[in-house]
N, C-alpha and C positions, 0 to 999 in steps of 0.2 A: 031259163033253167039250164040250157046247154052251156051258156056263158059262165054260170056259177060253177058248174061241174069242171070245166076246163081250168078255172082259176084255182079250185081246190086241189086238183091234180098237180098243178104247177107248184103250189105252196108245199104240198106233201113231199114232192120230189126234191124241192130245194132244202127243206128242213132235214131230211134224212140222207142227203148227199154227203159223201165222205170227203173230208178236207185232205187235199194232197199238196205237198210242198216239194219243190225241186230247185236246185241251184244250177244255172247254166252259164256258159261263156260262149262268145262267138268264135273263139279259136283256142286250141290247146297247144299249138306250136307257133311261136312268134320269134321275131328278132328283138334284140334289146332296145331298139328305137320305136317299136310298135306299142300300141295300146290295146287293152282288152275291154270289152263290154261285159260286165258281170251283172246277172239278174237273179233275184230270188223271186220265184213265181209261186203263188198260192191259188189253188182252185177251190171253188165252192165255199168261200169264206165271206162273212159279213163285212169285216173291216180289213184294213191293210195290216200286214205283219209288223210287229214291233221288235226291233233289235236293240238290246241294252248295251252290249259291248261289241262294237264292230272294229276289230283290230286286224290289220294286214301287215305283218312284219316284213314280208318280201316285196310288197307293192306300195306304190304311192297313189293316193286317191286324187284324181284330177278334177272330178266333178261327181255330184250325187249326194244323197239318193234322190232320184226322180221317181214319182209315183205315176202309175197308169192302170187303167181298168178296162175290161171289155166283157161283153155278154154275147153268147152264141146259142143257137138252137141246133141240136144234133139228134136226129131220130126222135123228135118230140120232147127231148129233154133239154133243159136250159143249163148251159155251162158258163159259170162266172169265173173270171180270171183277174187277179190283182197282182201287181209286181212292183218291186223296188229295183232300180238299176243304178249302176255306178260305172264311170270310166276310170280304169286303173292302168298304171304303167309299172313295169318291173324295175326293181332297184339294182338287180344284178343278173348275171347269166347262170345257166344251169337248170337243175330240176327244182322248181318252186312249187309251193303248196298254197292253195286257197283253203283255209281251214274250215272246220265245221262251225256253225253258228247256232246258238240257242235263241229261238224266236218265240214270240207270244202271238198266237192267232186265236182270236175270239176267246181268250182266257185259257187256252191250252198251250203248254210248252212243247215245242217240237224242235228236234235237232236236224239241221240241214246236212247234206252230203258234202264232203271235201272234194276238191278237184286238183289234179296234178297238171302243172303247166311246164312245158319245155321251152326255155329261153336260149336262143342261139346268139353268139357273138358275131356281129356284122363285120368286124375287122379281122376275123379269123376264118379264112376260106375253108379250112378243114371242118368247121362246125356248121356249114350251111346245110339246109334241109334237103338232103339228097333223096330222090324218089318220093318226095312229098307232094301231095296234091295241092298244098298251100302255095299261093302265089305271092309275090312281093306286093306290098300295099301300093295304092295309087298315089299316095302322098305321105311323106315322112321327113324327119329332120335328122341329120347326122352331125354330131359335134366331134371335131378333131383337134388335137393338140400337137404343137411342134415337138414336144418331148414330155416325158412323164417322170423323169428322174431329175430333181432340181436341187440347187443350193438355196438356202434361206435368203430371200431378197432378190433372187434371180427372176427376170421377166420371162414369162411364157405366154404366147398368144393362142387364143382359142377361137376357132372359126366354126360358125354354124351355117350349114348348107341345107337349103330346102329342095327336096326332090319331088317332082310332081309329074304324073301322067295326065292329070285332069286340067281343065281350064280353071285357074285360080281367080276367083272373083275379087277377094280381098282377104286380108289377114290382120290380126292384131296380137300383141303380146299379152298373154294371160299372166305370165310371171317370168321374170328374168332370173338367171342364176345369181344367188346372193354371194356365193364365194366365201363361206365362213372359213376363217384362217388365212384369208388372202386380202391384199390391197388390190382393188379392182379399178381399172381405167377403161372406159368405153372408147373404142377406136373407130368403129364403123357401124352405121345403122341407116341404110338408105330409105328414103321416103317411098320410092317406087322400086321394086325388085327388077333386076335385069337378068333374064334367063338365057341360058345356052344349052344346047342339046349335048348330053353325055351318056355313055354306057355305064350302068351300075349292075354288077353281077350278071352281065349278059343281056340286060334289058335297057331300052332307051328311056331316058328321063329328061325333062327340062329342069335345069339346076340353077339355083341362084344363091349367092351368099347374102344372108339377111342380117347377120350380126357378127361382130368381131370384137373381142375384148382382150386386154392385157392383164395378167395376174402376177402379183408379187407375193409369194408366200411369206407370212409373218410368223408362222409356227413351224415346228419340225415334226417329222413322223409321217404317217399316212393321212393325207388330206383328200377329202372328197368334194368334187364340184357338183352341185345339184343340177337338175334338168332345166332346160328352157321349154316352156309350155306355150303353145300357140293356139289361138282361135282362128279358124279359117272357113271360108265359104268357097265351095268348089262346084263345078258343073259335072254331073255324072250321067251316063246313059240311063234313060228311063226304062223300067221293065213293063210299063203299062202298054197295052195294045188296044184298049177300049177307048172309044171317043166320047167325050163329054161335052154337051152343049154349054156347060157352065165354065169350061176352060176359058181363060182370058184369050181374046182374039190374037193378042200380040205375044203370047207365050207358047212356045213350041213344046208342049208337054210330051208329045209323041217321041221326041228324040232325046231330050235332056231335062234334068231337074237340078235345082240348087240344093246342096246338102251342107249342113253345118257340122264341122268336125273339130275335135280337140286333139291335137297331136303334141308329142313331146320328144325331145332329143334323148339320146343316151347320156348317162352320167359318166363322169371321168374321175379316176383316182390317181393321185400323185404321191410319189415317195420323196419327201423333202429331207435333206441332210443338213446338219449344222456346219458351220465354217470349220475348215481344218485348223487344228490348234498349232500345228507346226509353223513357226515363223509369224504367227499372228501378232500384229502390232498392239502394244498396250493402249495406245490412244485411238484404236479403231472404234468408230461410231456407227457402223452399219452400212456404209456405202458399198454397193455392189454394181459393177458396170465398168465403164471407162470414163474418167473425168480429168479435167484440167482446171487448176485454180491459179489466178493471177491477181496482182494488186498494183495500184498506181496512185500517184498524186498529180494534181494539175500543175504543180510547180515544185521545183526542188530548192527554191530560194524564196524566202518570205520574210517580211518585217514582223517584229514582235507585235502581238495583239491583232494581227490580221488573219482572217479565216482562210482556210484552204480545204479542198475536198480530197478525201481518201476513198478510193473506189476498190471494192473487192468483187471479183467476178468468178463464178463457178459455171463451167459449161461441160456438157458431156451427155452420155446415154446410160440410163439405168434407173435405179429407184430413187429419183431425185426428191420425192416427197417423204421419204422414210428415214432421213438422217439429217443431222445438223453439222455445220462446219464449226471448228473451234473459234472462239471469240478472239479478235486481235488483242495482243498484249501491248497496249500503248504505254509509252514511258510517262513518268510522273509530270514532266514539264508541259504536258498538253491538256487542254480542256476539250473533252470529247462529248458531242451531242449524239443522242440516239439516232441510229441509221434509218434512212428510207430504203425500202427494198422493193424489188419487182421480180416477177418470174414470167418469162415468155417461153411457152412450149412450142415445139415445131409440129404443126398440125398435119404435115405431109409425110410423116414417117410412121411405120408400124412399131418401131422401137421408140420407147418414150425418150425423147431428147429435148433439150432446152438450155436456157441460160438464166442463171440467178444473179442478180446484181444487188450489192449493198453500197450505199453512199453515206459516208460519215462526214460531218463538218467538224474540223478540229482547229483549235486556236492555240498557237504557241504562246506561253506566258514568260518564257525565259530566253535570253540571248545565248544560244548554244547550238551545237550540232545535234540534231535529234535523229535517232535510229529507230525505225519501226521494224521489229524482228519478223522473221519469216513465219508463215502460217503453213502447217503441214496437214494434209488430208490423206490418210491411208484408205485404200479401197481394195476390194477383192474382185478380180477379173475372172468371171466364170468361163470365158472362152479359152483362156490360157491356163486356168486353174492356178493362178499365182497371186501373191500379194504384191501390191504396188503402192507407191506414194507419190503424190503431186504436191508441190509447195511453191509458195511465192518467193520472190527475191527480197532481200533486205533493202529497205528504202531509207535514204539519207536526206534530211532536210536541213538546210543551213538557215538559221534564224538570225536576222540582222537587227541591229538597234535602229531606232528611228529618233533622230535628234529633234524633230519637229513636234514630237508627241510628249506630253507631260506624263510622268508616272502618276499613279492614282494619289499617292500621298502628297506630292508636290502640287498637284492640281488643286486638291482640297485646301492646302495652306494658302496658296496664291488667291484662290477664290474668296477665302475668308478675309484676306487683307483688302481685297478690292471692295468687298461689301462694306467693311468697316470704314474705309476711306470715303465711300459715297455717303454713308450715314452722317458724317460730320456736317454736311451742308443742309440737313433737314432742320427747319425751324418749327418748333411746336408752338403755335399760337392760333387763336380762333379766327377763322376767316368769315368775313361778313360780306354780303352782297347788297348793293343799293340800286334802286331803280332810277334809270336816267329818264327824266320826264321830257327831255328835249329830243328823244329819238324820233326819227322820221321813217316813213315807209321806204323799204329797200327797193331801189329801182329794178324793173324787170330785166334790164341788161345784165344785172349781177347774176341772176339765175341762168340766163342763157350762157354766160361765160363759164359758169361752173359746170353745166352739162357738157359743153364742148370739151372742157379740160378732162372730165372723167372719160369721155369717149376716146380722146387722144391717148390717155394713159392705159386703157384696157385693150385697145385694138392690137398692139403687138403680142400680147399674151394669147388672145384668141387666134391670131394668125399662127403663132408657134404651135398651138394644139392641133390645128388642122394640118400643118406641115408634118408634125410628128406622126399623125395618123396615116398620112399619105406615104411618107418615107418608110414607116414601119412595114406597110404592106409590100413595098418594093424590096425592102431589106430581106424579107423571107426568101424570095426567089433569088436575089443576088447572093445571099449567103449560101444557099443550097448549090447554086451553079459554081461558085468559087470553091466550095468544099469538094465538090465532085471532081473538079479539074485538077486538084492537087493530091488526089488519092494515089498512094504508092503501093507497089507490090500486089496490085490487083486484089485489094482487100474488099471482098464482097460484103463482109459484116459491116464495115464502115459505110459502104454505099447504101446498104439497106437502112441503116440508122439515119442517114441523111435524108433519104426519101420519106421515111416515116415521120421524121421531125418536120419536114416541109408540109406534108399533108396535115399534121396535127395543128400547125400554126395557121395554115391557109383555111382549113375547114373548121377551125376553132373547136377541136375535140381533143381532150387529154390523151396522151400517148397510151396510157394504161387501159383506155377504153376503145382504142382504135384497132381495127382488124381489117383484113382484106375485103370482107363482105361489106363493111361500112364504107370503105373507100370506093368500092365498086358502085354502091347505091348513090353516093354523092357525085361521082364522076359521070355517071350516065346522064345527069342533068346538064353537064358541061361539054362532054366530048362525044364523039361517035362510039358505037359499041365496039368496033374493031380496035379503036385506040385504047379503050378501057381494058379489053382483053390483053392487049400488048403490055400495058402497065402491070396487070396481074401476073403475066408471064415473067416479067422482069423481077417482080417481088419474090415469086416462087424460086427463080434461079438463085437469087441472093440467099434465100433461106436454105436451099439445098447445099449451097457452097459453104455455109457456116460449119457444117459437120463433115465435109468431104475433103480428102487429101488431094483429089484431082483438081487441076486448075484449068481454066479456059486459056485459049491463046490470046495474045495481046490484042489482036484486031477485034476479037469477039468482046472482050471487056471494054475496049474503046467504043465499039459500036453501041453497046448497052449504055455507056455513059452519055454518048451523044444523043441517043434516043430519049433518055429520061430528061436531059437538059432541054431538048426541043419541046417535050410535053409540058415541062414546067413553064416555059415561055408561053405556050399556047394557053395554058390555064390562066396565066396572068392576063392575057389579052381578053379572054372570056369574062374574067372578073371586072376588068376595066370597062 
C-alpha cells in the first residue's frame, strides 16, 4: 500500500513539473585560440530537445551535438535533466553572439536565451583580459605567419605551436587547414613532439612546433586560412578526494586523470595584392621568387643523322610548381623527340627550392650550322619588389657530313639493285628427294665431335658475358672515382650528382626513386652506422651548397672528395 502511494506521488510530481530550458557556456571571455563548451539544458522533459536550424555565424562547430541525461532526488522530488552539447571555436575577435534557438521539447516550441561572448586577440597585448578571474587554458595552439601582406604567388610560412601546462599523453590531427585560395606545401610534421619551456603572457608553458606549412596565394584580395584542429589526451589534476575500492590498483586517480580535449588554432587573414603593372613583361608566366635558367648540349659538333642531347635546367627558390617555362624554339633542320623531365626539391630548406631538368633528344637532318635560340624566363622578386629576367645562351651546333653513310634515297636504290642482281641466279624448278637405301648408321664418334665443336664455339661468348658483368660492377666505382677527381671550381652540384649516380647503379635503384632515407637503409646493411651518418652529412652539405653563394675552403672540399672516394672503395669491398 505504502509502495503504491509513493509511486503515485512520484508520477504526479513528474507529470505536473514545469519544463525549464537554459543555454549555458563554460566561459564568456576567451582568447581567439580557445574553445567554448556550449550546452542547451532541458529540465523535466520526456525526450531530448530537437533543434531544426542550428546556425552559428561567428563560431565554427568542432564537435557535437552530444546527448546526456541525469536524474536526481531533491527534497523528495525527482529532477530529470537532458542536454545537448557542442564544442565551438570563434572565427574572429571582438563581441560575438551565440543567438537564440527555437527548439521543440515534448511537442512544445521554446525559444532559448542568447549569450554574448568576448573574444580577445592573443597577438595584441592591449586586448588581454585585465583584472579578469579567467586564467589562460592549460593547453592551446597558436598559429603564426611570417607576414600577412603578400604578392600573388609569394611564399609565406605558417607555424603551429602547441602550448601545454599538462602532461600530454598523445594527440592527432582532427583537421588540417585546407588553405582555400592557396597552393599548400607541407614542410614539417614531427612524429614525436619536442617540447621546451617558454613564457607566454607571463606564464610558463611547454611549447612544441607540431606543424609547419608553406602557402602560395593563387588569388588576390582578402584570403582566410582556416583553423588547425587537434584531438589530444592530457593528464589533469583530479578533484576527487574519496577513495574507491574499484579503482584500478595501477591508476593513481587521487592525483591525476586523463582528459580528452578538442583544441583549435586561431585562423589567419592575408591581404594579397596583384603584380605591379609597371614594367611587367609581356611574356610573364607567373614565376615569383629567384630563378636561374640554363641550357647545354653534350657536344657542339655532330655528324648528320646522329642524335645528341639538349638539356634545359631551371633552379631557384619560389613557386616552382605554379608556372611553366617557354618551349624551346628549335630550328626546322632538327628532329626533336618529347623531353624527359625530373624535379628534385631540396628537403632541407623552409623556402621551397629545387631543380627542374628537361632532356631532349635531337637529331640534325641537314649539313649546316644550327643555332638554338635563347630562352627567356621573366620573374617577379618579392624581396626586391622588382621584375627580373633570366635567360639561356644561344647554342651553336656544327653538323658535319658523313661520307660513310648512304642517304635514304641512295640507300634504297642500291638496295633494290642488289636484290635484283641476286634474283637472277634463282632457278624455278621442282625439287625432289630420293631415299638412299645404302645409308648406314652414323658412328657415335660423329655426335661426340659435334658436341665438342658446339662447346668450343659457345664458350667465348659465355666468358664475355661473365667478364662484362664483372667489369660493369667495377666500372661503377671507377667512373665515380675518376669523375670526382677531375671536378673543378668546387662544384658541389656535380659532386652530389656523381654520388647519387653511383648509389643508383650500385644499389640498382632508379635515380628518380632514390633519396637519402633509402640510401641510409641500404648502407646500414653494408657499413657501420657512424660511416652511414658521415655519408648522409656529405649529401646534405652538397644539397645546401647548390643554393648558397658561400663556398668551402679548398681543403674542406678536398677532404669531402677523399672521404667519399674511400667510402666508395669500401662499399666495393663489401660487395665483393
